[in-house]
C-alpha positions as CSV (number, residue, x, y, z in Angstrom):
1,M,86.3,100.3,127.4
2,K,89.4,102.0,126.1
3,Y,91.2,98.7,125.8
4,Y,88.1,97.3,123.9
5,Y,88.4,100.0,121.2
6,Q,92.1,99.6,121.0
7,L,91.6,95.9,120.4
8,Q,88.9,96.6,117.7
9,C,91.4,99.0,115.9
10,K,94.0,96.2,115.9
11,R,91.4,93.7,114.6
12,L,90.4,96.1,111.8
13,Y,94.0,96.7,111.0
14,R,94.5,92.9,110.7
15,S,91.4,92.6,108.5
16,F,92.9,95.1,106.0
17,K,96.1,93.1,106.0
18,D,94.1,89.9,105.4
19,F,92.4,91.7,102.6
20,G,95.7,92.5,101.0
21,T,95.6,96.2,101.6
22,E,97.6,98.6,103.7
23,P,95.2,100.4,106.2
24,I,96.7,103.8,105.3
25,I,95.4,103.2,101.7
26,G,92.3,101.2,102.6
27,Y,90.7,103.9,104.8
28,P,90.7,106.7,102.2
29,I,89.5,104.3,99.5
30,I,86.5,103.2,101.6
31,I,85.6,106.8,102.4
32,V,85.8,107.9,98.8
33,L,84.0,104.8,97.6
34,F,81.2,105.3,100.2
35,Y,80.7,108.9,99.1
36,W,80.8,108.2,95.4
37,L,78.5,105.2,95.7
38,S,76.1,107.1,97.9
39,I,75.8,109.9,95.3
40,F,75.2,107.2,92.6
41,F,72.5,105.6,94.8
42,F,70.7,108.8,95.4
43,N,70.8,109.7,91.7
44,K,69.4,106.3,90.5
45,V,67.0,105.1,93.3
46,P,63.5,106.6,93.9
47,Y,62.9,107.4,97.6
48,A,66.6,106.9,98.2
49,S,66.6,108.5,101.6
50,Y,64.2,105.9,103.0
51,F,66.2,103.0,101.5
52,Y,69.3,104.6,102.9
53,I,67.9,104.6,106.4
54,A,66.9,101.0,106.1
55,L,70.4,100.1,104.8
56,S,71.9,101.9,107.8
57,A,69.7,100.0,110.2
58,A,70.5,96.7,108.5
59,F,74.3,97.4,108.7
60,V,74.1,98.3,112.4
61,Y,72.0,95.3,113.2
62,S,74.2,92.9,111.3
63,F,77.1,93.3,113.8
64,S,75.2,94.4,116.9
65,S,73.3,91.1,116.9
66,S,76.2,88.9,115.9
67,G,78.2,86.5,118.1
68,H,80.5,89.5,118.9
69,S,77.8,90.7,121.3
70,D,78.0,87.4,123.2
71,F,81.7,87.9,123.5
72,I,81.6,91.3,125.1
73,K,78.9,90.2,127.5
74,Q,81.6,87.9,129.1
75,H,84.1,90.8,129.7
76,F,82.0,93.9,130.6
77,S,79.4,94.8,133.1
78,S,75.8,95.3,131.9
79,Y,76.2,99.1,132.2
80,N,79.4,99.2,130.1
81,L,77.9,96.7,127.7
82,K,75.0,99.1,127.0
83,K,77.4,101.9,126.5
84,I,79.5,99.9,124.0
85,K,76.5,98.7,122.1
86,L,75.2,102.2,121.8
87,L,78.5,103.7,120.8
88,N,79.1,100.9,118.2
89,S,75.6,101.5,116.7
90,L,76.3,105.3,116.5
91,L,79.7,104.7,114.9
92,G,78.1,102.3,112.4
93,T,75.4,104.8,111.4
94,L,77.7,107.9,111.4
95,P,78.8,107.7,107.8
96,F,75.1,107.4,106.7
97,A,74.1,110.3,108.9
98,I,76.9,112.6,107.7
99,F,75.9,112.0,104.1
100,L,72.2,112.7,104.8
101,L,73.3,115.9,106.5
102,Y,75.3,116.7,103.4
103,K,72.2,116.2,101.3
104,S,70.1,118.3,103.8
105,Y,67.9,115.4,104.9
106,Y,67.7,116.7,108.5
107,V,64.4,114.9,109.5
108,E,65.7,111.6,108.1
109,V,68.9,112.0,110.2
110,V,66.8,112.4,113.3
111,F,64.7,109.3,112.4
112,M,67.9,107.4,111.6
113,L,69.5,108.2,115.0
114,L,66.3,107.1,116.8
115,L,66.2,103.9,114.8
116,T,69.8,103.3,115.8
117,L,69.0,103.8,119.4
118,L,66.3,101.2,119.2
119,V,68.6,98.8,117.5
120,S,71.3,99.3,120.2
121,L,68.7,98.6,122.9
122,F,67.3,95.5,121.2
123,K,67.9,92.4,123.3
124,K,68.2,89.1,121.7
125,R,66.6,86.4,123.9
126,S,69.1,83.7,124.7
127,K,66.4,81.0,125.2
128,V,63.2,80.7,123.2
129,S,60.7,78.1,124.2
130,L,58.8,78.4,120.9
131,I,60.3,76.3,118.1
132,V,59.5,78.0,114.8
133,P,58.9,75.5,111.9
134,T,61.0,76.2,108.8
135,P,60.5,75.2,105.2
136,F,64.1,73.9,105.1
137,S,65.6,70.5,105.5
138,K,68.2,69.7,108.2
139,K,71.2,70.3,106.0
140,P,71.3,74.1,105.6
141,S,72.1,75.0,109.2
142,E,72.6,78.6,108.2
143,F,69.0,78.9,107.1
144,I,67.5,76.9,109.9
145,I,69.2,78.9,112.6
146,G,68.9,82.2,110.8
147,F,65.3,81.8,109.9
148,R,64.3,81.0,113.4
149,K,66.0,84.1,114.7
150,T,64.6,86.4,112.0
151,F,61.2,84.9,111.1
152,W,59.5,88.1,112.5
153,I,61.4,90.1,109.9
154,F,59.8,88.0,107.1
155,L,56.4,88.8,108.6
156,L,57.2,92.5,108.2
157,I,58.6,92.0,104.7
158,Y,55.5,90.2,103.4
159,G,53.5,93.0,105.1
160,L,55.4,95.4,102.9
161,V,54.5,93.4,99.8
162,I,50.8,93.6,100.7
163,I,51.2,97.4,101.2
164,A,53.0,97.7,97.9
165,V,50.0,96.1,96.1
166,V,47.3,98.1,98.1
167,K,49.1,101.4,97.6
168,G,50.2,100.7,94.0
169,N,53.9,101.2,94.9
170,F,56.0,98.7,92.9
171,N,59.2,100.2,94.4
172,L,58.1,99.1,97.8
173,G,57.7,95.5,96.5
174,L,61.3,95.7,95.1
175,F,62.5,96.8,98.4
176,A,60.9,93.8,100.0
177,I,62.8,91.5,97.6
178,V,66.0,93.3,98.6
179,A,65.2,93.0,102.3
180,V,64.9,89.2,101.9
181,F,68.4,88.9,100.5
182,L,69.8,91.3,103.1
183,T,68.3,89.1,105.8
184,C,69.6,85.9,104.2
185,S,73.1,87.3,103.8
186,G,73.2,87.8,107.5
187,Y,73.0,84.0,108.0
188,Y,76.5,83.8,106.5
189,M,78.2,86.3,108.9
190,K,79.2,83.7,111.5
191,Q,82.2,81.4,111.0
192,D,81.7,77.6,111.1
193,P,84.0,75.5,113.4
194,E,86.6,73.7,111.2
195,F,85.1,70.4,112.1
196,Y,81.8,71.4,110.3
197,I,83.9,71.9,107.1
198,W,86.3,69.0,106.9
199,V,83.6,66.3,107.6
200,H,82.4,66.9,104.1
201,A,83.8,64.4,101.6
202,M,84.3,67.0,98.9
203,N,87.0,69.2,97.5
204,S,87.0,72.9,97.9
205,K,85.1,73.7,94.6
206,E,82.5,71.0,95.3
207,F,82.0,72.3,98.8
208,L,81.5,75.9,97.7
209,M,79.1,74.8,94.9
210,H,77.2,72.8,97.4
211,K,76.8,75.8,99.7
212,V,75.9,78.1,96.8
213,L,73.2,75.8,95.6
214,I,71.7,75.6,99.1
215,A,71.7,79.4,99.4
216,I,70.0,79.8,96.0
217,K,67.5,77.0,96.7
218,Y,66.3,78.2,100.1
219,S,66.4,82.0,99.3
220,F,64.2,81.0,96.3
221,L,61.7,79.5,98.6
222,L,61.5,82.7,100.6
223,T,61.2,85.0,97.6
224,I,59.0,83.1,95.1
225,P,55.7,83.8,97.0
226,M,56.2,87.5,96.9
227,F,57.5,87.4,93.3
228,V,54.3,85.5,92.2
229,F,52.2,88.0,94.2
230,L,53.9,91.0,92.6
231,S,53.7,89.5,89.1
232,V,49.9,89.2,89.3
233,F,49.5,93.0,89.9
234,Y,52.6,94.3,88.1
235,L,52.9,92.0,85.2
236,N,54.3,94.8,82.9
237,Q,57.1,95.5,85.3
238,I,57.9,92.0,86.3
239,H,61.2,92.0,84.3
240,I,62.5,94.5,86.9
241,A,61.6,92.2,89.7
242,V,63.5,89.4,87.9
243,L,66.6,91.6,87.6
244,F,66.4,92.3,91.4
245,L,66.1,88.6,92.0
246,M,69.2,87.9,89.9
247,L,71.2,90.6,91.6
248,G,70.0,89.3,95.0
249,W,71.3,85.8,94.3
250,V,74.6,87.2,93.1
251,Y,74.8,89.2,96.3
252,L,74.0,86.2,98.5
253,I,76.6,84.1,96.7
254,M,79.1,86.7,97.5
255,F,78.3,86.4,101.2
256,V,78.7,82.6,100.9
257,F,82.2,83.2,99.5
258,M,83.0,85.8,102.1
259,K,82.1,83.4,104.9
260,Y,85.0,81.1,103.9
261,A,87.3,83.9,102.6
262,F,87.5,85.5,106.1
263,R,88.8,82.7,108.4
264,S,89.1,85.0,111.5
265,Q,86.3,85.6,113.8
266,G,85.2,89.2,114.5
267,L,85.3,90.4,110.8
268,E,81.6,91.0,110.6
269,I,82.1,94.7,110.2
270,M,84.3,94.3,107.2
271,Q,81.8,92.0,105.6
272,G,79.1,94.5,106.4
273,V,81.1,97.3,104.8
274,I,81.6,95.3,101.6
275,G,78.0,94.4,101.6
276,V,76.8,98.0,101.9
277,L,79.2,99.1,99.1
278,C,77.9,96.4,96.8
279,I,74.3,97.4,97.4
280,L,75.1,101.0,96.7
281,F,76.9,100.0,93.5
282,P,76.0,96.4,92.4
283,P,78.6,96.3,89.5
284,L,81.3,96.2,92.2
285,M,80.4,92.6,92.6
286,I,82.1,91.9,89.3
287,I,85.3,92.4,91.2
288,T,84.4,91.1,94.7
289,L,82.8,87.9,93.6
290,P,85.9,86.3,91.9
291,Y,88.2,87.7,94.5
292,F,86.3,86.1,97.4
293,Y,85.8,82.9,95.5
294,N,89.5,82.4,95.0
295,K,90.3,83.4,98.6
296,A,87.7,81.0,99.9
297,L,89.1,78.2,97.8
298,N,92.6,78.8,99.2
299,N,91.3,78.7,102.7
300,L,89.2,75.6,102.1
301,D,92.1,73.8,100.5
302,L,93.7,73.7,104.0
303,L,90.7,71.7,105.3
304,L,89.3,69.7,102.4
305,K,91.0,67.3,100.0
């Protein structure tokens, strides 16, 4: 286990280098940004502590259920695997827990730790006999594979929309919209084999535009039913839902760019950190979006002509 965490430190160090930042500068910047953006989030968002817990769970789940788990299964016993997954989950939720303690949300911290424990113990079935139908064509592999793994999440999300209407809580409906885009962004956390890229008869810009249009099209299919449902009962607030939809698409596009900006495997944590920071402070995407777009173009130029 000691070697495993030494290796993770080296990989994180390399990810900072790939990002163009010295680790000695990057770590303090992330800590300060996380604190400042969390303050901003709590000042601007109603029921912020509950959204914060959900954000922590999504962050932990994003890398605990990634292909990285399959990698460590091959190198550690089942006992050590459970210890690593639990420790990784606790490390992932630690910044959120520290901030909630700072804000004196003690009950929420306990709930967050229990939720983290459940996430770390969650086992993904390697073989599923049930083939879940999808509303997508065969082309967007990210959405077909991702939706079949997370369809149960959408059942919960649409349940939240119904509760939002029954209880008259529009903010809960907005959270459901955010949850859809958080789930869809997870579909772009895994790198494609180079073969899947260079078979496309496109240049880099055309390829990225193709991927962006697919992401917008199929996330639209997943969000439009709840949007219509909310608009029927909250017509006077529907402009806020439109704003959340627009921000959600920008957020999802950023993850499309990040998928091809990070060429190395095992950088899901870095993607997750950036995703969390952009949720806490959406204007940050004004910087990250063009940066990852240009970085993705440079990487794709090596594979596409």
